[in-house]
C-alpha positions in Angstrom: 88.5 81.8 70.1 91.4 83.5 68.4 93.0 86.5 70.1 93.1 89.5 67.7 96.0 91.9 68.0 94.4 95.2 67.2 95.8 98.6 67.8 95.1 100.3 71.1 92.3 102.8 70.7 93.5 106.4 69.9 91.9 107.6 73.0 94.5 105.9 75.0 97.1 108.0 73.2 95.4 111.2 74.2 95.1 110.0 77.8 98.8 109.2 77.9 99.6 112.6 76.5 97.5 114.3 79.3 99.0 112.2 82.0 102.7 112.2 80.8 103.0 115.1 78.4 103.8 117.4 76.8 106.6 115.4 75.2 108.5 115.8 72.0 107.7 114.3 68.6 110.2 111.4 69.0 108.6 110.3 72.2 105.1 110.6 70.6 106.4 108.4 67.7 107.5 105.8 70.2 104.1 105.9 72.0 102.3 105.5 68.7 104.5 102.5 67.7 104.0 100.8 71.0 100.2 101.1 70.5 100.6 99.4 67.2 99.7 102.3 64.9 101.8 103.2 61.9 100.1 106.5 61.0 99.3 109.8 62.6 95.8 110.5 61.2 93.8 108.5 63.8 95.8 110.3 66.6 95.1 113.7 65.0 91.4 112.9 64.8 91.3 111.7 68.4 93.1 115.0 69.5 90.6 117.0 67.5 87.6 115.3 69.1 89.0 115.3 72.6 90.1 118.9 72.4 93.9 118.2 72.8 94.9 121.3 70.8 98.6 121.4 71.8 99.0 117.7 70.7 97.2 118.3 67.5 99.5 121.3 66.7 102.5 119.0 67.2 101.4 116.1 65.0 99.3 117.8 62.3 102.5 118.9 60.4 103.4 115.2 60.2 100.3 114.4 58.1 100.5 113.9 54.3 98.5 116.3 52.2 95.7 113.6 51.7 95.6 113.1 55.5 95.5 116.8 56.2 92.7 117.2 53.7 90.8 114.3 55.5 91.3 115.9 58.9 90.0 119.2 57.7 86.8 117.4 56.5 86.5 115.7 60.0 86.9 119.2 61.5 84.1 120.7 59.2 81.8 117.8 60.3 82.5 118.3 63.9 81.6 122.0 63.6 78.2 121.0 62.2 78.8 121.6 58.5 76.5 119.2 56.5 77.4 120.5 53.0 80.4 118.3 52.7 80.3 116.8 49.2 82.5 119.5 47.6 85.0 119.2 50.5 85.1 115.5 50.0 85.7 115.8 46.3 88.6 118.2 46.9 90.1 115.7 49.4 89.5 112.9 46.8 91.4 114.8 44.2 94.4 115.1 46.6 94.3 111.5 47.4 94.3 110.6 43.7 97.0 113.0 42.5 100.2 111.4 41.4 102.4 113.1 44.0 100.0 112.9 47.0 98.2 109.6 46.2 96.9 107.5 49.1 94.8 104.5 48.0 93.4 103.7 51.5 92.3 107.3 52.1 90.7 107.4 48.7 88.7 104.4 49.9 87.7 106.1 53.1 86.8 109.4 51.3 84.5 107.5 48.9 82.8 106.0 51.9 82.4 109.4 53.4 80.9 110.7 50.1 78.5 107.7 50.0 77.2 108.5 53.5 76.8 112.2 52.5 74.9 111.2 49.3 72.6 109.0 51.3 71.8 111.8 53.6 71.0 114.0 50.6 68.6 111.4 49.2 70.9 110.0 46.4 70.6 106.3 47.0 72.1 105.3 43.8 75.2 107.4 44.2 75.4 106.3 47.8 75.4 102.6 46.8 78.0 103.2 44.2 80.4 104.9 46.5 79.9 102.6 49.5 80.5 99.5 47.3 83.6 101.0 45.6 85.0 102.1 49.1 84.5 98.6 50.5 86.2 97.0 47.6 89.2 99.4 47.6 89.7 99.1 51.4 89.4 95.3 51.3 92.3 95.2 48.9 94.6 97.8 50.4 93.7 98.0 54.1 91.8 94.8 54.9 90.5 94.6 58.5 91.6 98.2 59.2 89.5 100.6 61.1 88.3 102.2 57.9 87.6 98.8 56.2 85.6 97.8 59.2 83.6 101.0 59.1 83.0 100.6 55.3 81.5 97.1 55.9 79.3 98.3 58.7 78.1 101.3 56.8 77.4 99.2 53.7 75.3 96.8 55.7 73.4 99.7 57.3 72.7 101.1 53.9 71.2 97.8 52.7 69.0 97.7 55.8 67.9 101.2 55.2 67.1 100.3 51.6 64.9 97.3 52.7 67.6 94.7 51.6 68.2 92.6 54.7 69.7 89.6 52.8 72.3 91.9 51.2 73.1 93.3 54.7 73.4 89.7 55.9 75.8 88.9 53.1 77.9 92.0 54.0 78.0 91.0 57.7 79.2 87.6 56.5 82.3 89.3 55.1 83.4 89.9 58.7 84.8 86.6 59.9 85.4 86.1 63.6 89.0 85.1 63.0 89.8 87.6 60.2 91.7 90.2 62.2 88.7 92.5 62.4 88.2 94.5 65.7 86.1 92.7 68.3 83.7 95.6 68.2 83.2 95.3 64.5 82.6 91.6 64.9 80.1 92.3 67.7 78.2 94.9 65.7 78.0 92.7 62.7 76.8 89.7 64.7 74.2 91.7 66.5 72.8 92.9 63.1 72.9 89.3 61.7 71.1 88.0 64.7 68.1 90.3 64.3 68.0 89.6 60.5 68.0 85.8 61.1 65.3 86.1 63.8 63.2 88.1 61.4 63.5 85.1 59.0 62.6 82.6 61.7 66.1 81.1 61.8 66.2 80.9 65.5 69.4 78.7 65.8 71.4 81.1 63.7 69.8 84.1 65.5 70.8 82.7 68.9 74.3 81.8 67.6 75.0 85.3 66.3 73.7 86.9 69.5 76.1 84.6 71.5 79.0 85.7 69.3 78.0 89.4 69.5 77.9 89.1 73.4 81.3 87.4 73.4 83.1 89.9 71.1 81.5 92.9 72.7 82.9 91.7 76.0 86.3 91.3 74.5 85.9 94.9 73.1 85.0 96.2 76.6 81.8 97.4 75.1 79.6 96.6 78.1 76.3 98.1 77.0 76.5 96.3 73.7 77.4 93.1 75.5 74.3 93.4 77.7 72.2 94.1 74.6 73.5 91.1 72.8 73.2 88.9 75.9 69.6 89.9 76.4 68.9 89.1 72.8 70.5 85.7 73.2 68.4 85.0 76.3 65.3 86.2 74.6 65.8 83.7 71.8 67.0 80.8 74.0 64.9 80.9 77.1 62.3 78.6 75.8 64.9 76.2 74.3 66.7 75.0 77.4 67.8 71.4 77.1 69.7 69.8 80.0 72.0 67.7 77.7 72.4 70.3 75.1 76.1 70.9 73.8 77.5 74.1 75.3 77.0 77.1 73.1 80.7 77.7 72.3 80.8 74.1 70.9 77.8 74.6 68.8 79.3 77.9 67.5 82.6 76.3 66.6 80.8 73.4 64.8 78.3 75.5 62.9 78.8 75.3 59.1 77.3 77.0 56.1 74.2 75.3 54.8 72.5 75.0 51.5 68.9 75.9 50.8 68.1 72.2 51.0 69.7 71.6 54.4 67.3 71.4 57.3 67.3 74.2 59.8 69.1 73.2 63.1 66.9 73.1 66.1 67.9 75.5 68.8 68.7 73.9 72.2 70.7 75.6 74.9 72.4 74.2 78.0 71.1 75.7 81.2 74.6 76.8 82.3 74.9 79.0 79.2 71.6 80.7 80.1 72.6 81.2 83.7 76.1 82.4 82.7 74.8 85.1 80.3 72.0 86.2 82.6 74.3 86.5 85.7 76.9 88.4 83.7 74.3 90.9 82.2 72.7 91.5 85.6 76.1 92.1 87.2 76.8 94.9 84.7 73.6 96.8 85.5 74.1 100.1 87.3 73.2 100.0 91.0 70.9 103.0 90.5 67.4 102.4 89.1 66.9 106.1 88.4 66.5 107.5 84.9 63.5 108.2 82.7 64.6 105.7 80.0 66.0 102.4 81.3 65.8 99.8 78.5 68.5 97.8 80.2 66.4 97.2 83.3 63.2 96.7 81.2 64.9 93.9 79.1 66.5 92.1 82.1 63.4 92.3 84.4 61.3 90.8 81.6 63.9 88.0 81.2 64.1 87.5 85.0 60.3 86.9 85.0 60.6 84.5 82.1 63.5 82.6 83.6 61.9 82.6 87.1 64.9 84.6 88.5 62.8 87.4 90.1 64.9 87.3 93.2 67.5 89.3 91.3 65.2 92.3 91.2 63.7 92.0 94.6 64.9 95.4 95.8 63.7 97.1 92.7 60.2 95.5 92.9 59.9 96.6 96.5 60.7 100.2 95.7 58.2 101.6 93.2 59.1 105.2 94.1 62.7 104.6 93.0 61.7 104.1 89.4 61.4 107.0 87.0 60.8 105.2 83.8 57.1 104.7 83.2 57.7 101.8 80.8 59.8 100.0 83.5 57.1 100.6 86.0 54.6 99.0 83.6 56.9 95.9 83.2 57.4 95.7 87.0 53.6 95.8 87.6 53.0 93.1 85.0 55.6 90.8 86.7 54.1 91.0 90.2 51.5 88.6 91.7 51.3 90.3 95.1 48.1 92.4 95.0 49.2 95.1 97.5 52.5 95.5 95.7 50.8 95.5 92.2 48.5 98.3 93.4 51.5 100.3 94.6 53.1 99.9 91.2 49.9 101.1 89.6 49.9 104.2 91.7 53.6 104.8 90.7 52.8 104.3 87.0 49.9 106.7 87.1 52.1 109.3 88.7 54.8 108.9 86.1 52.4 109.0 83.1 50.8 112.2 84.5 54.1 114.1 84.8 
């Protein structure tokens, strides 16, 4: 798999400021360059969100007029202002003006307006803006943070409009080796996996879930990696074949198919199942507390299906340690011991009466 040299997240810039600052603008510029960023706006946005007021005061004067207008828009949204279309249009005028033109920011602002229009019920206007924004960003800022967001938002719009095939087409515009952030690839493959599963294309569904799991790990997005891993196990648990090719090989050898081509049969090597299962379980918090634990529900269900119940022996022997009634119901359904099943029944009744 190709290594993608993406900029360090702006949050690291804020952390460095808090640990080593205050410093002057020249030092900040050096930090920014070391983190592979060439502009101040992402840092300004991070400073705004993370309440680094002194840092923001230092770098905001370095913003261009179009960047400053965009930051003011971000500030208004952060303060809960939902009537943003007029502010977006004002920022768009600045980004289009001859003396202050910024092609990439114009694309981002059209994306922002598309999202606002969708929230206001203007689906036609939203579609026009989101498509325009993705096209512009693809040409002037391909694989940038804003281009990635435009693709993800465009796919989400198609899903909300009941157009899964259009969403799938949009996800296909995010290649694994195209310089996009690992997190973007993971999100796109997670969405593509669910669409493919809904179409009954289980090989592609499992392949996309595997890729989502891999790229989420590379992005250090543990929760997403567990979600994608659980999805892969869900699709693959009944398709274990001892002599199957390893999944990374199947992924690398997968090629686009025409309508006439036969759907590949999903077969997964047991070591791939074991590796994903063990990794996902290792990421689960030690505590089983919490009124909503979808992570534990998913992995316990998979443990039962894969005959790996020993992983959750401590959980199963401690009904009183569970606060999620749905998890209690899953645990009760997975147990054969009648005495313990009865204890889980009591716990479930207690939680549902609270």
